N, CA, C and O of each residue as an XYZ file, in Angstrom:
964
protein
N     119.317    136.358    -92.504
C     118.495    136.379    -93.712
C     117.093    136.809    -93.349
O     116.660    136.664    -92.205
N     116.391    137.336    -94.327
C     115.003    137.755    -94.067
C     114.055    136.577    -94.198
O     114.474    135.466    -94.522
N     112.770    136.823    -93.944
C     111.782    135.745    -93.907
C     111.651    135.056    -95.263
O     111.567    133.830    -95.337
N     111.633    135.842    -96.326
C     111.508    135.246    -97.673
C     112.680    134.350    -98.002
O     112.500    133.277    -98.577
N     113.901    134.784    -97.639
C     115.077    133.968    -97.904
C     115.042    132.691    -97.108
O     115.385    131.626    -97.622
N     114.626    132.782    -95.832
C     114.527    131.618    -94.981
C     113.494    130.621    -95.549
O     113.704    129.409    -95.533
N     112.397    131.161    -96.040
C     111.344    130.309    -96.612
C     111.880    129.553    -97.833
O     111.580    128.373    -98.011
N     112.665    130.224    -98.667
C     113.239    129.586    -99.850
C     114.165    128.447    -99.431
O     114.220    127.410   -100.093
N     114.895    128.643    -98.330
C     115.799    127.620    -97.831
C     115.048    126.387    -97.324
O     115.484    125.254    -97.525
N     113.934    126.624    -96.676
C     113.229    125.582    -95.945
C     112.151    124.871    -96.736
O     111.742    123.770    -96.367
N     111.677    125.483    -97.830
C     110.468    124.958    -98.477
C     110.691    123.589    -99.110
O     109.737    122.830    -99.277
N     111.933    123.260    -99.468
C     112.189    121.962   -100.084
C     112.686    120.918    -99.108
O     113.154    119.854    -99.512
N     112.584    121.221    -97.810
C     112.940    120.205    -96.808
C     111.666    119.575    -96.280
O     110.672    120.279    -96.098
N     111.660    118.263    -96.024
C     112.811    117.355    -96.142
C     113.047    116.807    -97.537
O     114.026    116.091    -97.749
N     112.170    117.123    -98.515
C     112.422    116.644    -99.881
C     111.911    117.652   -100.877
O     111.105    118.527   -100.560
N     112.406    117.504   -102.099
C     111.953    118.378   -103.196
C     111.162    117.541   -104.184
O     111.627    116.496   -104.638
N     109.966    118.003   -104.514
C     109.070    117.268   -105.398
C     109.257    117.715   -106.838
O     108.910    118.843   -107.188
N     109.799    116.845   -107.673
C     109.958    117.116   -109.099
C     108.861    116.431   -109.929
O     108.973    116.341   -111.152
N     107.827    115.963   -109.276
C     106.709    115.220   -109.844
C     107.125    113.784   -110.193
O     106.526    112.837   -109.683
N     108.129    113.606   -111.044
C     108.588    112.264   -111.385
C     109.571    111.703   -110.354
O     109.887    110.514   -110.373
N     110.050    112.565   -109.455
C     110.972    112.129   -108.412
C     110.864    113.074   -107.218
O     110.606    114.267   -107.380
N     111.061    112.533   -106.032
C     111.064    113.331   -104.803
C     112.446    113.151   -104.166
O     112.749    112.095   -103.611
N     113.269    114.181   -104.252
C     114.659    114.092   -103.814
C     114.726    114.266   -102.307
O     114.263    115.264   -101.755
N     115.314    113.267   -101.653
C     115.380    113.208   -100.211
C     116.632    113.893    -99.685
O     117.680    113.260    -99.550
N     116.527    115.194    -99.384
C     117.697    115.949    -98.953
C     118.078    115.676    -97.498
O     119.165    116.064    -97.068
N     117.216    115.023    -96.740
C     117.536    114.692    -95.350
C     118.272    113.355    -95.229
O     118.656    112.942    -94.135
N     118.460    112.693    -96.359
C     119.122    111.371    -96.322
C     120.491    111.433    -95.679
O     120.860    110.545    -94.911
N     121.244    112.469    -95.985
C     122.601    112.597    -95.406
C     122.544    112.800    -93.907
O     123.454    112.372    -93.197
N     121.485    113.452    -93.397
C     121.344    113.648    -91.944
C     121.023    112.348    -91.257
O     121.503    112.077    -90.156
N     120.198    111.532    -91.918
C     119.776    110.278    -91.307
C     120.814    109.161    -91.438
O     120.987    108.353    -90.526
N     121.504    109.126    -92.585
C     122.313    107.965    -92.900
C     123.791    108.297    -93.058
O     124.620    107.389    -93.115
N     124.137    109.577    -93.128
C     125.540    109.944    -93.240
C     126.018    110.151    -94.659
O     127.107    110.687    -94.860
N     125.237    109.744    -95.657
C     125.570    109.978    -97.066
C     124.313    110.430    -97.793
O     123.212    110.020    -97.427
N     124.455    111.271    -98.820
C     123.286    111.765    -99.562
C     122.583    110.644   -100.312
O     123.119    109.546   -100.460
N     121.366    110.940   -100.787
C     120.636    110.003   -101.598
C     121.417    109.688   -102.869
O     121.999    110.577   -103.491
N     121.422    108.417   -103.244
C     122.117    107.954   -104.436
C     121.109    107.679   -105.536
O     120.048    107.113   -105.271
N     121.420    108.073   -106.776
C     120.517    107.897   -107.890
C     120.749    106.525   -108.533
O     121.841    106.236   -109.022
N     119.710    105.687   -108.524
C     119.777    104.419   -109.244
C     119.295    104.693   -110.663
O     118.107    104.931   -110.880
N     120.214    104.661   -111.632
C     119.903    105.142   -112.979
C     119.216    104.116   -113.860
O     118.502    104.473   -114.797
N     119.429    102.853   -113.565
C     118.840    101.800   -114.422
C     117.320    101.924   -114.455
O     116.673    101.957   -113.409
N     116.750    101.992   -115.667
C     115.307    102.097   -115.802
C     114.765    103.494   -115.807
O     113.588    103.702   -116.102
N     115.605    104.470   -115.483
C     115.163    105.877   -115.475
C     115.455    106.519   -116.821
O     116.425    106.149   -117.482
N     114.635    107.474   -117.240
C     114.866    108.231   -118.451
C     116.063    109.160   -118.226
O     116.268    109.687   -117.133
N     116.849    109.344   -119.301
C     118.033    110.183   -119.190
C     117.677    111.601   -118.756
O     118.356    112.178   -117.907
N     116.611    112.169   -119.336
C     116.284    113.557   -118.975
C     115.807    113.660   -117.546
O     115.986    114.708   -116.924
N     115.198    112.602   -116.989
C     114.827    112.609   -115.577
C     116.066    112.640   -114.681
O     116.128    113.373   -113.694
N     117.044    111.822   -115.058
C     118.299    111.766   -114.271
C     118.990    113.117   -114.323
O     119.472    113.604   -113.300
N     119.045    113.723   -115.488
C     119.698    115.032   -115.633
C     119.007    116.076   -114.773
O     119.672    116.887   -114.129
N     117.675    116.063   -114.756
C     116.935    117.039   -113.964
C     117.138    116.819   -112.462
O     117.200    117.780   -111.695
N     117.243    115.556   -112.043
C     117.523    115.255   -110.633
C     118.905    115.796   -110.261
O     119.060    116.431   -109.218
N     119.904    115.549   -111.103
C     121.253    116.039   -110.850
C     121.247    117.565   -110.807
O     121.887    118.163   -109.942
N     120.540    118.190   -111.722
C     120.514    119.668   -111.773
C     119.936    120.230   -110.487
O     120.433    121.231   -109.971
N     118.885    119.594   -109.958
C     118.286    120.048   -108.700
C     119.224    119.838   -107.538
O     119.331    120.705   -106.671
N     119.910    118.706   -107.495
C     120.837    118.433   -106.416
C     122.055    119.318   -106.434
O     122.616    119.633   -105.384
N     122.478    119.733   -107.640
C     123.607    120.634   -107.767
C     123.341    121.968   -107.089
O     124.253    122.581   -106.535
N     122.110    122.411   -107.131
C     121.722    123.682   -106.510
C     121.874    123.642   -104.983
O     122.038    124.673   -104.330
N     121.815    122.430   -104.439
C     121.955    122.264   -102.971
C     123.419    122.097   -102.561
O     123.743    122.129   -101.374
N     124.301    121.920   -103.549
C     125.730    121.774   -103.237
C     126.060    120.441   -102.613
O     127.103    120.315   -101.971
N     125.223    119.448   -102.774
C     125.477    118.150   -102.182
C     126.333    117.285   -103.095
O     126.426    117.550   -104.294
N     126.946    116.273   -102.550
C     127.654    115.299   -103.405
C     126.613    114.414   -104.105
O     125.577    114.083   -103.528
N     126.905    114.040   -105.349
C     125.927    113.324   -106.145
C     126.564    112.056   -106.727
O     127.624    112.108   -107.350
N     125.911    110.950   -106.517
C     126.371    109.676   -107.020
C     125.262    108.970   -107.761
O     124.127    108.933   -107.285
N     125.564    108.414   -108.909
C     124.602    107.638   -109.697
C     125.148    106.274   -109.989
O     126.286    106.137   -110.438
N     124.328    105.232   -109.733
C     124.768    103.859   -110.011
C     124.043    103.310   -111.237
O     123.005    103.827   -111.649
N     124.620    102.246   -111.813
C     124.080    101.616   -113.036
C     123.856    102.652   -114.126
O     122.820    102.662   -114.792
N     124.826    103.509   -114.293
C     124.720    104.620   -115.254
C     125.457    104.266   -116.544
O     126.605    103.823   -116.512
N     124.797    104.463   -117.655
C     125.421    104.253   -118.964
C     126.215    105.471   -119.353
O     126.078    106.537   -118.753
N     127.053    105.307   -120.370
C     127.861    106.436   -120.862
C     126.932    107.514   -121.427
O     127.228    108.703   -121.312
N     125.825    107.114   -122.028
C     124.858    108.079   -122.564
C     124.295    108.947   -121.454
O     124.175    110.161   -121.616
N     123.951    108.345   -120.340
C     123.451    109.095   -119.177
C     124.507    110.082   -118.675
O     124.199    111.236   -118.378
N     125.721    109.626   -118.587
C     126.811    110.472   -118.080
C     127.029    111.688   -118.977
O     127.258    112.796   -118.494
N     126.955    111.465   -120.283
C     127.104    112.602   -121.215
C     125.985    113.630   -120.991
O     126.222    114.831   -121.122
N     124.790    113.182   -120.661
C     123.705    114.093   -120.353
C     123.956    114.849   -119.052
O     123.692    116.048   -118.962
N     124.466    114.147   -118.048
C     124.773    114.755   -116.752
C     125.838    115.846   -116.884
O     125.791    116.865   -116.195
N     126.802    115.609   -117.786
C     127.883    116.582   -117.998
C     127.378    117.894   -118.573
O     128.099    118.892   -118.551
N     126.168    117.915   -119.080
C     125.592    119.145   -119.615
C     125.159    120.114   -118.497
O     125.021    121.317   -118.724
N     124.945    119.558   -117.272
C     124.519    120.407   -116.161
C     125.525    120.422   -115.011
O     125.320    121.116   -114.015
N     126.597    119.669   -115.143
C     127.627    119.624   -114.100
C     128.991    119.449   -114.745
O     129.139    118.669   -115.686
N     129.978    120.164   -114.252
C     131.308    120.151   -114.868
C     132.217    119.074   -114.269
O     132.950    118.411   -115.002
N     132.178    118.897   -112.968
C     133.143    118.019   -112.309
C     132.629    116.592   -112.167
O     132.590    116.057   -111.059
N     132.238    115.977   -113.268
C     131.668    114.642   -113.257
C     132.768    113.594   -113.485
O     133.485    113.642   -114.484
N     132.887    112.662   -112.559
C     133.822    111.539   -112.735
C     132.987    110.294   -113.067
O     131.962    110.036   -112.436
N     133.438    109.536   -114.056
C     132.714    108.339   -114.433
C     133.637    107.107   -114.289
O     134.715    107.040   -114.878
N     133.176    106.158   -113.497
C     133.887    104.902   -113.312
C     133.175    103.867   -114.199
O     132.180    103.260   -113.804
N     133.715    103.693   -115.391
C     133.010    102.952   -116.442
C     132.749    101.488   -116.040
O     131.648    100.975   -116.240
N     133.756    100.829   -115.480
C     133.582     99.406   -115.130
C     132.548     99.238   -114.032
O     131.772     98.283   -114.043
N     132.537    100.163   -113.087
C     131.552    100.117   -111.994
C     130.182    100.667   -112.414
O     129.176    100.433   -111.743
N     130.159    101.406   -113.537
C     128.946    102.080   -114.039
C     128.424    103.099   -112.995
O     127.228    103.163   -112.711
N     129.351    103.877   -112.444
C     129.016    104.863   -111.420
C     129.537    106.214   -111.865
O     130.669    106.321   -112.337
N     128.711    107.261   -111.715
C     129.237    108.624   -111.863
C     129.177    109.331   -110.524
O     128.329    109.037   -109.681
N     130.090    110.262   -110.346
C     130.201    110.936   -109.037
C     130.551    112.397   -109.239
O     131.401    112.740   -110.062
N     129.884    113.254   -108.479
C     130.153    114.700   -108.469
C     130.405    115.096   -107.013
O     129.507    115.012   -106.176
N     131.625    115.525   -106.723
C     131.954    115.884   -105.345
C     131.892    117.400   -105.184
O     132.686    118.131   -105.776
N     130.952    117.854   -104.387
C     130.797    119.281   -104.108
C     131.192    119.642   -102.672
O     131.338    120.817   -102.336
N     131.364    118.608   -101.822
C     131.759    118.809   -100.450
C     132.822    117.799   -100.065
O     132.905    116.720   -100.652
N     133.629    118.147    -99.085
C     134.626    117.191    -98.579
C     133.910    116.015    -97.917
O     132.838    116.165    -97.330
N     134.531    114.850    -98.029
C     133.942    113.633    -97.479
C     134.751    113.199    -96.254
O     135.980    113.255    -96.256
N     134.047    112.771    -95.220
C     134.712    112.241    -94.030
C     135.443    110.965    -94.409
O     134.887    110.102    -95.089
N     136.702    110.844    -93.967
C     137.502    109.671    -94.260
C     137.534    108.734    -93.047
O     137.853    109.149    -91.933
N     137.200    107.473    -93.289
C     137.255    106.476    -92.206
C     138.660    105.971    -92.026
O     139.441    105.939    -92.977
N     138.994    105.572    -90.805
C     140.375    105.175    -90.478
C     140.708    103.813    -91.080
O     141.772    103.648    -91.677
N     139.833    102.859    -90.935
C     140.144    101.486    -91.366
C     140.054    101.276    -92.857
O     139.768    102.193    -93.628
N     140.313    100.014    -93.248
C     140.279     99.658    -94.666
C     139.193     98.590    -94.925
O     138.773     97.848    -94.036
N     138.780     98.564    -96.175
C     137.845     97.544    -96.658
C     138.564     96.760    -97.736
O     139.233     97.351    -98.584
N     138.442     95.449    -97.722
C     139.005     94.617    -98.777
C     137.876     94.129    -99.651
O     136.842     93.686    -99.152
N     138.069     94.209   -100.958
C     137.118     93.668   -101.934
C     137.796     92.536   -102.655
O     138.796     92.732   -103.346
N     137.243     91.336   -102.492
C     137.834     90.124   -103.042
C     136.827     89.536   -104.044
O     135.650     89.379   -103.719
N     137.282     89.218   -105.240
C     136.361     88.603   -106.198
C     136.944     87.330   -106.785
O     138.160     87.193   -106.926
N     136.057     86.399   -107.124
C     136.454     85.063   -107.540
C     137.069     85.051   -108.933
O     138.137     84.472   -109.130
N     136.407     85.685   -109.905
C     136.882     85.626   -111.275
C     136.889     86.968   -111.950
O     136.275     87.916   -111.459
N     137.573     87.066   -113.068
C     137.636     88.332   -113.804
C     136.242     88.777   -114.253
O     135.968     89.974   -114.338
N     135.372     87.822   -114.537
C     134.008     88.163   -114.961
C     133.197     88.810   -113.859
O     132.177     89.442   -114.133
N     133.638     88.662   -112.600
C     132.934     89.260   -111.455
C     133.403     90.684   -111.180
O     132.846     91.354   -110.310
N     134.415     91.159   -111.902
C     134.999     92.460   -111.575
C     134.003     93.617   -111.656
O     134.041     94.475   -110.775
N     133.122     93.701   -112.641
C     132.177     94.828   -112.656
C     131.379     94.982   -111.378
O     131.168     96.102   -110.914
N     130.931     93.879   -110.802
C     130.189     93.954   -109.521
C     131.141     94.312   -108.404
O     130.795     95.105   -107.528
N     132.341     93.739   -108.416
C     133.316     94.068   -107.387
C     133.709     95.547   -107.448
O     133.895     96.182   -106.410
N     133.833     96.088   -108.646
C     134.160     97.493   -108.787
C     133.030     98.379   -108.301
O     133.283     99.435   -107.722
N     131.785     97.972   -108.525
C     130.661     98.747   -108.010
C     130.755     98.850   -106.472
O     130.495     99.906   -105.896
N     131.129     97.741   -105.826
C     131.294     97.731   -104.362
C     132.473     98.586   -103.954
O     132.370     99.397   -103.033
N     133.610     98.408   -104.644
C     134.828     99.120   -104.280
C     134.706    100.628   -104.455
O     135.083    101.402   -103.575
N     134.172    101.033   -105.608
C     134.041    102.469   -105.887
C     133.031    103.102   -104.941
O     133.239    104.227   -104.487
N     131.936    102.401   -104.633
C     130.973    102.918   -103.668
C     131.641    103.164   -102.331
O     131.465    104.229   -101.740
N     132.405    102.200   -101.845
C     133.099    102.362   -100.571
C     134.082    103.506   -100.599
O     134.195    104.247    -99.622
N     134.791    103.666   -101.689
C     135.761    104.758   -101.795
C     135.074    106.121   -101.823
O     135.531    107.063   -101.175
N     133.995    106.222   -102.560
C     133.267    107.496   -102.625
C     132.758    107.891   -101.244
O     132.720    109.077   -100.915
N     132.367    106.911   -100.435
C     131.849    107.205    -99.106
C     132.962    107.481    -98.098
O     132.680    107.755    -96.931
N     134.209    107.412    -98.526
C     135.310    107.845    -97.652
C     136.140    106.730    -97.054
O     136.688    106.883    -95.963
N     136.241    105.595    -97.759
C     137.001    104.451    -97.252
C     138.209    104.125    -98.130
O     138.178    104.307    -99.347
N     139.257    103.650    -97.498
C     140.386    103.098    -98.227
C     140.045    101.655    -98.587
O     139.566    100.891    -97.749
N     140.296    101.295    -99.835
C     139.891     99.978   -100.323
C     141.091     99.250   -100.930
O     141.821     99.805   -101.751
N     141.279     97.986   -100.506
C     142.250     97.108   -101.140
C     141.492     96.125   -102.016
O     140.495     95.546   -101.585
N     141.958     95.934   -103.243
C     141.320     95.028   -104.192
C     142.150     93.754   -104.382
O     143.376     93.812   -104.476
N     141.480     92.624   -104.435
C     142.123     91.354   -104.695
C     141.215     90.563   -105.636
O     140.190     90.025   -105.219
N     141.603     90.502   -106.910
C     140.711     89.948   -107.926
C     141.260     88.647   -108.520
O     142.466     88.403   -108.531
N     140.339     87.830   -109.007
C     140.632     86.556   -109.645
C     141.344     85.601   -108.705
O     142.417     85.088   -109.025
N     140.747     85.364   -107.545
C     141.323     84.443   -106.566
C     140.278     83.405   -106.133
O     140.159     83.077   -104.953
N     139.519     82.895   -107.124
C     138.457     81.953   -106.834
C     138.959     80.590   -106.416
O     140.158     80.314   -106.446
N     138.009     79.728   -106.018
C     138.366     78.423   -105.450
C     138.995     77.467   -106.447
O     139.590     76.468   -106.041
N     138.880     77.745   -107.747
C     139.523     76.880   -108.733
C     141.034     76.939   -108.651
O     141.722     76.030   -109.114
N     141.554     78.011   -108.060
C     143.010     78.150   -107.816
C     143.183     78.747   -106.430
O     143.639     79.882   -106.291
N     142.826     77.995   -105.419
C     142.701     78.532   -104.072
C     144.034     79.059   -103.520
O     144.040     79.892   -102.613
N     145.163     78.579   -104.063
C     146.477     79.043   -103.615
C     146.630     80.551   -103.835
O     147.345     81.223   -103.091
N     145.946     81.083   -104.872
C     146.041     82.517   -105.151
C     145.449     83.341   -103.993
O     145.924     84.432   -103.678
N     144.409     82.787   -103.379
C     143.823     83.455   -102.227
C     144.729     83.371   -101.028
O     144.986     84.384   -100.379
N     145.223     82.183   -100.716
C     146.030     81.978    -99.518
C     147.345     82.756    -99.557
O     147.895     83.110    -98.514
N     147.843     83.017   -100.759
C     149.083     83.783   -100.884
C     148.854     85.272   -100.585
O     149.817     86.028   -100.463
N     147.591     85.697   -100.468
C     147.285     87.123   -100.219
C     146.465     87.317    -98.961
O     145.807     88.345    -98.804
N     146.492     86.360    -98.074
C     145.672     86.465    -96.857
C     146.052     87.631    -95.965
O     145.195     88.190    -95.281
N     147.338     88.010    -95.960
C     147.760     89.135    -95.113
C     147.053     90.424    -95.512
O     146.679     91.215    -94.647
N     146.867     90.643    -96.810
C     146.154     91.836    -97.281
C     144.719     91.823    -96.792
O     144.202     92.855    -96.365
N     144.065     90.665    -96.849
C     142.682     90.557    -96.422
C     142.555     90.775    -94.909
O     141.628     91.444    -94.451
N     143.478     90.215    -94.145
C     143.401     90.289    -92.692
C     143.606     91.704    -92.172
O     143.225     91.991    -91.037
N     144.194     92.598    -92.959
C     144.386     93.979    -92.527
C     143.118     94.831    -92.596
O     143.082     95.940    -92.064
N     142.090     94.315    -93.245
C     140.848     95.057    -93.410
C     139.921     94.908    -92.214
O     139.973     93.903    -91.505
N     139.074     95.906    -91.990
C     138.059     95.838    -90.943
C     136.861     95.011    -91.361
O     136.181     94.408    -90.531
N     136.613     94.994    -92.666
C     135.489     94.246    -93.227
C     135.882     93.820    -94.636
O     136.620     94.525    -95.325
N     135.382     92.655    -95.059
C     135.765     92.090    -96.356
C     134.514     91.820    -97.184
O     133.575     91.168    -96.727
N     134.522     92.334    -98.408
C     133.466     92.065    -99.370
C     133.951     90.959   -100.293
O     135.016     91.081   -100.898
N     133.183     89.882   -100.409
C     133.553     88.779   -101.275
C     132.527     88.654   -102.387
O     131.337     88.474   -102.129
N     132.997     88.752   -103.633
C     132.124     88.731   -104.812
C     132.405     87.473   -105.611
O     133.549     87.221   -105.988
N     131.370     86.675   -105.875
C     131.580     85.427   -106.583
C     130.304     85.000   -107.319
O     129.188     85.176   -106.830
N     130.511     84.440   -108.500
C     129.421     83.846   -109.267
C     129.557     82.334   -109.233
O     130.000     81.772   -108.232
N     129.174     81.659   -110.336
C     129.224     80.186   -110.395
C     128.525     79.582   -109.193
O     127.325     79.789   -109.012
N     129.265     78.824   -108.350
C     128.650     78.197   -107.165
C     128.787     79.075   -105.919
O     128.176     78.775   -104.893
N     129.579     80.160   -105.985
C     129.662     81.130   -104.876
C     130.385     80.628   -103.646
O     130.095     81.095   -102.545
N     131.325     79.685   -103.786
C     131.942     79.096   -102.618
C     133.002     79.972   -101.962
O     133.365     79.740   -100.810
N     133.499     80.970   -102.675
C     134.600     81.763   -102.164
C     134.280     82.452   -100.825
O     135.153     82.561    -99.964
N     133.057     82.906   -100.653
C     132.700     83.588    -99.407
C     132.878     82.687    -98.194
O     133.356     83.136    -97.152
N     132.500     81.427    -98.320
C     132.665     80.484    -97.218
C     134.124     80.254    -96.885
O     134.494     80.166    -95.714
N     134.956     80.155    -97.915
C     136.392     79.919    -97.713
C     137.007     81.121    -96.990
O     137.745     80.952    -96.020
N     136.705     82.323    -97.461
C     137.282     83.511    -96.829
C     136.825     83.664    -95.384
O     137.634     83.945    -94.500
N     135.520     83.478    -95.144
C     134.976     83.613    -93.790
C     135.543     82.563    -92.838
O     135.575     82.764    -91.624
N     135.989     81.444    -93.400
C     136.544     80.377    -92.552
C     137.947     80.606    -92.076
O     138.422     79.880    -91.203
N     138.644     81.606    -92.627
C     140.053     81.797    -92.280
C     140.364     83.200    -91.752
O     141.532     83.501    -91.506
N     139.370     84.062    -91.570
C     139.626     85.392    -91.017
C     138.638     85.663    -89.885
O     137.633     84.968    -89.733
N     138.949     86.689    -89.096
C     138.093     87.035    -87.940
C     137.381     88.351    -88.144
O     137.095     89.057    -87.177
N     137.086     88.699    -89.408
C     136.438     89.964    -89.748
C     135.064     89.693    -90.378
O     134.839     88.613    -90.924
N     134.154     90.658    -90.304
C     132.852     90.485    -90.980
C     133.047     90.311    -92.483
O     133.890     90.967    -93.094
N     132.263     89.426    -93.059
C     132.296     89.147    -94.496
C     130.940     89.477    -95.100
O     129.909     88.966    -94.662
N     130.954     90.333    -96.105
C     129.724     90.639    -96.873
C     129.850     89.922    -98.208
O     130.734     90.226    -99.009
N     128.961     88.975    -98.435
C     129.017     88.153    -99.647
C     128.085     88.718   -100.720
O     126.935     89.064   -100.451
N     128.618     88.802   -101.948
C     127.837     89.297   -103.077
C     127.784     88.221   -104.156
O     128.783     87.999   -104.842
N     126.652     87.550   -104.326
C     126.536     86.605   -105.437
C     126.379     87.352   -106.757
O     125.684     88.367   -106.816
N     127.016     86.862   -107.810
C     126.863     87.493   -109.109
C     126.100     86.570   -110.050
O     125.953     85.374   -109.795
N     125.631     87.139   -111.117
C     124.870     86.357   -112.106
C     125.781     85.662   -113.104
O     125.300     85.120   -114.100
N     127.088     85.664   -112.859
C     128.051     85.008   -113.737
C     127.976     83.501   -113.578
O     128.057     82.990   -112.461
N     127.819     82.773   -114.703
C     127.800     81.327   -114.609
C     127.012     80.712   -115.751
O     126.383     81.410   -116.547
N     127.062     79.373   -115.813
C     126.338     78.637   -116.844
C     124.882     78.425   -116.412
O     124.462     78.929   -115.370
N     124.118     77.681   -117.212
C     122.682     77.558   -117.037
C     122.193     77.239   -115.655
O     121.264     77.885   -115.171
N     122.794     76.249   -114.990
C     122.326     75.856   -113.656
C     122.699     76.883   -112.599
O     122.295     76.754   -111.444
N     123.450     77.879   -112.968
C     123.719     79.008   -112.061
C     122.437     79.824   -111.845
O     122.317     80.547   -110.856
N     121.477     79.703   -112.781
C     120.194     80.418   -112.705
C     120.381     81.896   -112.439
O     119.732     82.470   -111.564
N     121.295     82.520   -113.219
C     121.547     83.964   -113.138
C     121.900     84.418   -111.730
O     121.505     85.509   -111.318
N     122.624     83.613   -110.997
C     123.116     84.000   -109.677
C     122.407     83.335   -108.527
O     122.835     83.473   -107.381
N     121.327     82.612   -108.798
C     120.571     81.990   -107.713
C     121.389     80.900   -107.004
O     121.307     80.761   -105.783
N     122.160     80.145   -107.751
C     122.969     79.091   -107.101
C     123.997     79.688   -106.163
O     124.205     79.182   -105.060
N     124.655     80.781   -106.602
C     125.642     81.448   -105.721
C     124.964     82.032   -104.494
O     125.473     81.938   -103.378
N     123.787     82.646   -104.727
C     123.044     83.215   -103.587
C     122.704     82.163   -102.539
O     122.896     82.392   -101.345
N     122.198     81.006   -102.980
C     121.798     79.938   -102.049
C     123.030     79.358   -101.340
O     122.970     79.032   -100.155
N     124.136     79.233   -102.065
C     125.359     78.742   -101.430
C     125.792     79.667   -100.288
O     126.117     79.211    -99.191
N     125.788     80.962   -100.567
C     126.212     81.936    -99.578
C     125.262     81.987    -98.378
O     125.701     82.125    -97.237
N     123.961     81.876    -98.647
C     122.981     81.884    -97.555
C     123.089     80.632    -96.692
O     122.768     80.663    -95.504
N     123.538     79.534    -97.287
C     123.617     78.256    -96.574
C     125.014     77.951    -96.055
O     125.298     76.826    -95.643
N     125.884     78.952    -96.075
C     127.279     78.717    -95.644
C     127.348     78.285    -94.197
O     126.601     78.786    -93.357
N     128.249     77.349    -93.898
C     128.469     76.925    -92.522
C     129.473     77.822    -91.797
O     129.674     77.681    -90.591
N     130.098     78.734    -92.523
C     131.054     79.672    -91.910
C     130.262     80.838    -91.282
O     129.434     81.467    -91.941
N     130.533     81.105    -90.009
C     129.819     82.188    -89.346
C     130.308     83.557    -89.763
O     131.413     83.701    -90.284
N     129.488     84.549    -89.535
C     129.900     85.933    -89.784
C     129.690     86.423    -91.181
O     130.199     87.482    -91.547
N     128.929     85.661    -92.002
C     128.677     86.083    -93.383
C     127.304     86.752    -93.473
O     126.299     86.209    -93.014
N     127.286     87.929    -94.067
C     126.059     88.611    -94.424
C     125.953     88.621    -95.946
O     126.941     88.897    -96.626
N     124.788     88.328    -96.486
C     124.615     88.186    -97.922
C     123.707     89.290    -98.466
O     122.639     89.541    -97.908
N     124.117     89.943    -99.534
C     123.283     90.925   -100.204
C     122.704     90.308   -101.478
O     123.005     89.157   -101.792
N     121.911     91.027   -102.187
C     121.226     90.515   -103.349
C     122.189     90.261   -104.524
O     123.323     90.738   -104.516
N     121.734     89.522   -105.509
C     122.535     89.169   -106.661
C     123.001     90.432   -107.405
O     122.189     91.298   -107.729
N     124.293     90.530   -107.668
C     124.929     91.649   -108.390
C     124.821     92.989   -107.628
O     125.059     94.038   -108.226
N     124.477     92.983   -106.354
C     124.297     94.232   -105.617
C     125.602     94.706   -104.980
O     125.761     94.688   -103.760
N     126.540     95.133   -105.844
C     127.796     95.641   -105.337
C     127.617     96.919   -104.531
O     128.313     97.138   -103.540
N     126.677     97.764   -104.962
C     126.410     98.992   -104.223
C     125.986     98.712   -102.793
O     126.486     99.333   -101.856
N     125.074     97.789   -102.631
C     124.596     97.465   -101.281
C     125.726     96.947   -100.387
O     125.786     97.262    -99.198
N     126.610     96.158   -100.971
C     127.740     95.625   -100.195
C     128.701     96.751    -99.810
O     129.180     96.799    -98.677
N     128.982     97.651   -100.747
C     129.886     98.752   -100.463
C     129.325     99.672    -99.403
O     130.067    100.163    -98.552
N     128.034     99.912    -99.439
C     127.370    100.752    -98.440
C     127.434    100.102    -97.063
O     127.782    100.757    -96.080
N     127.099     98.818    -96.990
C     127.131     98.096    -95.698
C     128.537     98.066    -95.124
O     128.727     98.260    -93.923
N     129.534     97.819    -95.990
C     130.918     97.778    -95.521
C     131.339     99.149    -94.986
O     132.060     99.235    -93.992
N     130.896    100.204    -95.636
C     131.186    101.564    -95.162
C     130.614    101.786    -93.759
O     131.308    102.325    -92.897
N     129.385    101.389    -93.515
C     128.757    101.562    -92.212
C     129.518    100.811    -91.122
O     129.672    101.304    -90.005
N     129.998     99.598    -91.468
C     130.764     98.826    -90.493
C     132.123     99.480    -90.246
O     132.548     99.624    -89.099
N     132.794     99.869    -91.310
C     134.122    100.476    -91.178
C     134.071    101.792    -90.432
O     135.023    102.143    -89.736
N     132.969    102.533    -90.565
C     132.819    103.820    -89.907
C     132.820    103.692    -88.382
O     133.162    104.638    -87.673
N     132.437    102.522    -87.887
C     132.438    102.283    -86.445
C     133.846    102.353    -85.853
O     134.016    102.544    -84.649
N     134.846    102.197    -86.711
C     136.226    102.254    -86.241
C     136.772    103.648    -86.113
O     137.927    103.823    -85.726
N     135.966    104.661    -86.431
C     136.408    106.044    -86.259
C     136.758    106.674    -87.587
O     136.881    105.994    -88.606
N     136.920    108.008    -87.557
C     137.240    108.773    -88.739
C     138.597    109.435    -88.582
O     139.105    109.602    -87.473
N     139.182    109.815    -89.737
C     140.550    110.381    -89.723
C     140.553    111.844    -89.319
O     141.458    112.284    -88.609
N     139.553    112.612    -89.761
C     139.516    114.038    -89.519
C     138.135    114.472    -89.154
O     137.275    114.580    -90.028
N     137.886    114.729    -87.886
C     136.531    115.039    -87.416
C     136.070    116.424    -87.846
O     134.904    116.775    -87.665
N     136.997    117.230    -88.428
C     136.612    118.547    -88.914
C     136.144    118.498    -90.383
O     135.727    119.514    -90.940
N     136.219    117.303    -91.004
C     135.790    117.187    -92.388
C     134.286    117.350    -92.514
O     133.541    117.136    -91.557
N     133.852    117.730    -93.702
C     132.434    117.868    -93.960
C     131.927    116.623    -94.653
O     132.631    116.042    -95.479
N     130.685    116.194    -94.319
C     130.098    115.039    -94.982
C     129.297    115.503    -96.208
O     128.716    114.679    -96.914
């Protein structure tokens, strides 16, 4: 390429300044996955313009906490948009994703916790992981969990999502030898304090090997689980990230 073409390629590295947003195109080089758009609180037209700019780079694009209205706007500038409504995630795949060898298990206490669990599960899948889901196995019916322990034990890392008092993470960590990422949810009655009680329970667990993310942060748990699972190797080293 000539000098002018090279300049056009390089001028937006390491980021592109859209005034209202600075898109970090080096994120995939540093962390292995491209920058993810957190949609909550952003204007729809800002999100659309961010997606439009990223599409020109041919990168994979993921948006979290995205409403259906936002997704309809994104579809105006991108054709291959997938929307995971329960997880509130949209995804545009423009490049092949490296597949990790191992599996991640996502376990949630109650049906009300599923949206957060799905945010974690879909995040992990988008990043190239196989995910097993085990839902509605909270401590109020602990036999449901114990009847499915074999599925959990096959995973390299386990994400446990629970609201109310958040005890499920301690129970799971006490019976397996894998890392546990605990996600407190805001599900619960008044003394749950919008997830604070579950958060404190998980932080104070006597079971070793538990890492706790923020309240309702399924994305953070899915990302962390991906990084752990990636240590076990990838399926196809010729794949593109």
